[in-house]
N, C-alpha and C positions, 0 to 999 in steps of 0.2 A: 656595495661598500662605498660609504661617503668619502668624497675627496676634500681634503682640507689644505688650503694654501696659507702658510704662515709668512707674514711679511714684516721685516724689521730692518732698520737702518744698518745694523751690524749683526754679525752672527759668528760663533766660533767656527774655525780656530783663529780667524782674523781679529776678532774682538770678543773679550770676555766681560764687557761692561755689565752693570746690573740688569738693565732691560734686555740686553743681548743674551745673557746666560739664562734668563727666565724664558725667553723665546725658544732657546734650545731645549730646556727642560719640558716646555709645553709641547714642542714638536715631537720629542722622543716619547713622551707620555701618551700622546694621541696615537702615534704609530703602534705602540705596544698594545693599545686598546683595539687595534684592528682597522683603524682608519688608514686611508691612503694619503700620506702626508708629503707635501713638497714645500720648499722654502724659497722665498725670493728675498735677496738682500743686496747690500752694496759693500764695497771695500774702497779704502783710500790708499791701499798698498799696491804700488805699480807692479810689484813682483808676484802678486797673488794670481791664482788661476781664476779666470772669469768664465762665464757661460755655465753650462751644467757640469757639476761635479758631485761626488758623494762624500759625505762626512758622517762617520759613525752610523752608517746604514740609512742616512737621510739623503734624498735628492735635493741638492741646493743649487739655485741659479744665482750667480753673483755678477753684479755690474760694477765696473770701476767708475767712480765719480769723485771729483774733488773740486773745491772752489774756495775763495777767500771768505772768511766768516762774515765780512761786512755785508755780503749779499744774502745772508741767511733768511732774512725776513721776506725775501722775494723767491729765491730758489727753493726755500722750504715749503712754499705753496705750490710751485710748479717747477720741477727739474726736468727739462727737455730730454736730457740724455737718459735718465732713468725711466721716465714715463713712456718713451717710445718702446723700450724693451719690455716694460711691464704690460703695456697694451697687447703686445704680440704674444707674450707668454700666457696671460690670463685667457686669451681667446683660444689658445691651443689646449690649455689644461682644463678649462671649463669646470672649476671647482664648485662644490656645493656650499662651502663655507670659506670665507676669507677672513683671517684674523690678523690684525695689525698690532705691532708692538712698537710704540714710539717711532714715528716716521717723519718727524718735523725738521730733520736736518738734511737727509739725503734722498730718501724715497720720495718725499713731498706729499702734501695733503691731497693733491689732485688724484692720486692713486685711489683714495677712498671713493671718489665719484666714478672712476672707471670700474672699480670692483662692484659698485652698486648697480651699474648698468648691465653687468654680466648676469644678473638675476640670482646671484648667490646671497646667502645670509652674510651680513658684514658686522664684524665686531672690532672694537679698538680697545686695547689695554693701555691706559695712561699710566706711565711710570713717574711722571713729574708734572709741573705746572706750566710747561712751555707752550701749551696750547692757548694759554690765556695771558701770558706775560713774557717779557724778554729776559728776565733775570730770576732771582730767587726771592722768596718771601719767608718770613719767620713763623707765620700763623695763617690759618684760613681766613681770608678777608676779601672784600671787594677791592680790585686793583683799578685805580683811576687812569683815565686816558693820559693825564699829565704825568703820572708816575711811569707809564710805559715810555713816554717821550724822553723823560730824563734818563731812564735806564738804557734805552736804545741809542740815544743821541742821533748821529747821522744815519744809523742803520734803521731808523724807524720807518715803518710802512703803515700808513693810516688805515689801510684796508685789511691788514693781516688778520686781526682777531675776528672781524666780520666775516671774512671768507672762510676761516676755520670753522666758525659756528655754523655756517651754511652747509658745509660738508658733513660735519659731525652730527647735526640734527637728523640726518637721513639714515643714520646707522641703526641696526637692529638693537644694539646695546653698547654702551661705553662701560668699561670695567676700570675702576680705580683700585690701586693696590693697598689703600688704607682709607679709613674713615676721614682722617685729616685731609687727604688729597681729595676725596669725594666732596667734602665740604667746600674746599677751595674752588673746585671746578664749578659746583652748583652756584656759588656766590658770584661767579663770573660768567654765567650764561650758558654753561654746558649742562644739558639735562640728560635724562634717561640713563643715570649712572647707578651701577651696582658695585658693591665692594667684594672683591675676592682677594684675600691675602695670598701672597706668593707662598709656594711650598718648595722644598728641596729634598734631595735624596738623603734621608737621614743616615742610611747605612754607610754612605761614602765618607761621612765625617766621624765614623766610629773606628775607622782603620787608622791605627796610631803610627804604624811604621816603626822605625828605630828612633824613638824620641830621645833616648839617652845619647846616642851617637850624634844626632843633630845638635843637641844641647852642648856637647863637648866641642863639636866643630865650630860652634858660634861663640864659644867662650862663656857660656851661660851656666856652667856647672853649679855654681853656688849662688846664682842670681835669683832674685824675685822678679819675674818677667811680666811686664805689662805689654799686651799685644794690640797693635793697631793694624787693620787690614784694609787696603784700598788706596785711593788717591789721597796723599798727605798734603792737602791744600788748606788754605785759610778757611774756606767755607766748611770743609770737613772737620775743622777744629784743630788744625796742626799747631797753631800758635798758642791757643789756650791750653792744649795738652802739654806742650813743652813748658809753659809757665807752671802748670800744675805739677809736672814731674820734677821741676826744680825744687818745689816744696817737699815732694815725696822723698827725694834722695837726701835732703837735708836731715830727714828723720830715719830713713831706711837706706843707708849707704849702698847696699848691694842691690837696690832696685834698678832695673834696666828697662828701657823702652825699645821694643822690637817693632819695626815698621816693615810690613810685607806688602809688596805690590806696587811700589813707586820708586823712582830713582831720586837720588840726591841732587837737586838743582841749586842754583846760586841763591835763590830766595830761602831755601831750607838751610843752607850753610850759614846765611846771615842770622836766621832765627836761632839756630843751634848755638851760634857764638853769642848772641844777645842774652840767651838764658843760661849760658855756660853748660850746655847739655851735650857737647861733643863726646865726652868720655862715657856718657851714660845711654847713648842712643845707637842702635844698630839698624841699618837698612838692608833689606833683601829684596832686590828688584827682579823683574822678569821671571818670576816663579810660575811654572805651568800650573794651570788651575787644579789638575789632579794631584799636585804635590803640595797644595796649600793645607789640607786637613792636618798633616803632622805638626804644622806650626801652632795650630790651636792647642794641641795636646801638650806642648811644652810651656804654654802660658799659665800664669797664675790667675790672671784676670784679663778680660777683653774689654777695650774701651771704644765707644762710638760717640764722639763728642761733637757732632754736627751742629753748626750755628744757624741753620736754616731749616725750612720745612723739608726735611729729608724724608721722602714719602714712606719708604718701608725698607730700611737697610738690610740687605741679605746677610750681612755680617752678624746681626743679632741671631738669625736663625741658625747660621753655621756654628756660632759659638755654643748655642744651646744644644744643638745636635751633638757637639763634641763634649758636652757635659761641663762647660766652663761658665763661671760667673761673669756677669756683665756690669759695667757702669756705662749707662747710655743716656743720650740727650733727651730733654723734654720736648724738643721741637720735632714736629712731623709725626711719623708713624711708629717710632720706637716704643712709646708707652703702650701701643697695642700689641707689641710682641713681648716686651720685658715687663714682668710684674714687679713693681717696686717693693723691695723688702722680701720678695719670695724667690725670684730668679736672679736678682741683682738689684741695682739701684738706678733710679731715674733722677737725673740732676739737670740743673741749668748750667751748661758748660761755661757760660760767661762768668759765672762765679767760680773762679779757679780755686778758691779756698775750699769750697764744697766739693769740687771735682777731686782735688787732692785728698781731702778727708775720706771720701768714699773709697778711693783707690787704696788708701792705707788701711782702712778697716778690713777690706777683703784680704790684702797682703798679710796682715798680722793675725788673721783668724782663719786657720786652715779648716777648722770644722764648719765655720760659716760658709767659706768658699765651696766646700764639698756639698753642703746643703743646698746652696744656690745652684750649683752645677747640676745636681741630681734633679732638682725641681725643674730646671730649664730643659733638661733632656726629656723629661716626661711631657712637658708642655710642647716641645717641638714635635714629639711623636703624635700627641693628641690633636694639635691645632695646625701644624705647618708641615705635614708630611706631603710627599709628592702625590700619594693616592688621594688625599682630601682635595688637593689643588686641582688635579685632573678631573676628579668627580664633579667639582663645582663647575668647571668649564664645560664638561660633557653635558651637564644638566641644562646649561644655557642653550646648547646646540639642539 
């Protein structure tokens, strides 16, 4: 029985971020295939249990580590606190395969070198462009040294990208979660890259729960609901969506924006006030991941308006699994998931008139929405199932 060690900066239940939830799905899928799977991760929660614990049948080793973000360009290369623990555990586990998911913040890139020395096969799934830049980009392109200096300011480390390339080039394979991300990595010196789109448990997003009861409890009985799931930040399109929704409610007064997964902070309050969207927006924060699917089922349309190269938003897959139409960004990997005019619409979210128009088309045409949702569901089953995802990883091994 082959032993697989999954390594990730974060892991459920302490973190359900995109890369972290995919690491969890990966670990569960491989264990179900008969592999002996362990997980090595970190937490920034002082109350979390560290050391070896069990989560959903998986053995998980958690290390506490935290530091100020200004040191990320240095600690992200070598985190002494984590590396000492990782060195000890990998020597004891002696895995056949070590698979990393985004380790640029807490686990640190030196863990790649330690894993390589163990004699195991080593893989890295890149979920973003942070291995080649300090910030976000809007399209795959070569990032200049000067641009990284401007982006990082005093956080800049002139050796960071060189060191990362040194570690990464020794891996058996780098996996990008989308073609857009692969192109960005290759243009910036990361080679040996293959694309494997993420997959999800389709079945879990077909369980509707008591949708009508939830609708009543939220006061959305007669509303036309536009759903946003995730971090409601500027880069994720919060402000352009609020501006677009201002245009939508002027035409469809019972339209409402439902934001699931983020808390209302001062910046959001200011944006809501600026666009006069307070009466039309509802926030639901701290929702457990297993309770998220029911929110998709009360939505009339799901919106993914990211303003940057968002590599492969899981929200697209979840919405399609739930049979819901999408209006998604043209930036990043969304066009690889959402088929324009078939499962929803692909738009440039910076054009808020176009964003509002496409939202209104779906809200006003229930037959079209149903058609998009059905096509999306079939696409999710055929292209983005958990089985296809695990099959592709197993083939690499």
